[in-house]
N, C-alpha and C positions, 0 to 999 in steps of 0.2 A: 714662697709659693712656686711649686714646680710647673713645668709646662702643661702637664696633664692633670693638675689638681683642680681645675675649674669645675665647679659644680659637684665636687666630691662630697658624698654623704657623711663620711667619717669625721668625727671630731676626736682627736687624740685623747684629750683629758677625760671625755665621757667614755671612750672605748676602754681606757685603763680601769676606770671604776667598774664598768660592766664586766671586764675580765675578772677582777677581784671578787665581784658579787657572784659570778658563776662558779668560781673555784670554791668560795666559802659555802655556797649552797650545796654543791656536789659533795663537799666534805662534811656536811651537816653541822657547820659552825654557826649556830643560831644567832649569837650575839654579833658576830662579825657580818653575817649576812644582813641583819637588820640595820646595822651601822652603815654598811655599804649602800643599802637601799636609800637611807636618809641622805648620804653624800650625793648619790646619783641625782636625786630630786633637787637637792639644794644647788648643786653645780649646774644642772640644766637650767634652773630658773635664773641663776646668775648670768649664765652665758646668753640666755634668751633676752634678758632685760638689757644687757650691755650691747646687744646687737652683733654678737660674735657668731651667731648661728644664722644661716640663711633659711628661707622658707622650707626647702626640702629637708634640711637637717632638723628643723623644729618638728615637722610632721613625722619624720622617721624616728626620732628619739622619743617623742610623746607616745607613739605606739609601743615602742620597747618598754618604756616606763609603765604603761598600762598593763602590758603582759607580765612584767615582774611584780606589779602590785597584786595581780591575781595569784601568781606563783607563791608569793610570801604572805598572802592573806592568812591570818591565824598562825603564822610561823613564829614560834617562840617557846620558851620553857613552860609558860603558864598553861599550855594546852596538852602537856603530857598527862598520861593516865596516873592516877594516884598510886602510890606504892602500897603493897600489902604489908600488914603488920602481923 
């Protein structure tokens, strides 16, 4: 922990998954995006339950997860338009 890390909102493991999630979403990689969203939620819960996130981090990342849930709602191959024959 550095001198200026006190109260810092960022959590490196969560930020790494968020970066991957954003990259996969922007490249329209549906399976990878859904996988990253599941990883993000699982990792958040694990870190929250283990006490590795402080109160500010929990609020911050809970809000981000809610935003991503909205962005990825209905995101997948099953929502594609049927192909013409």
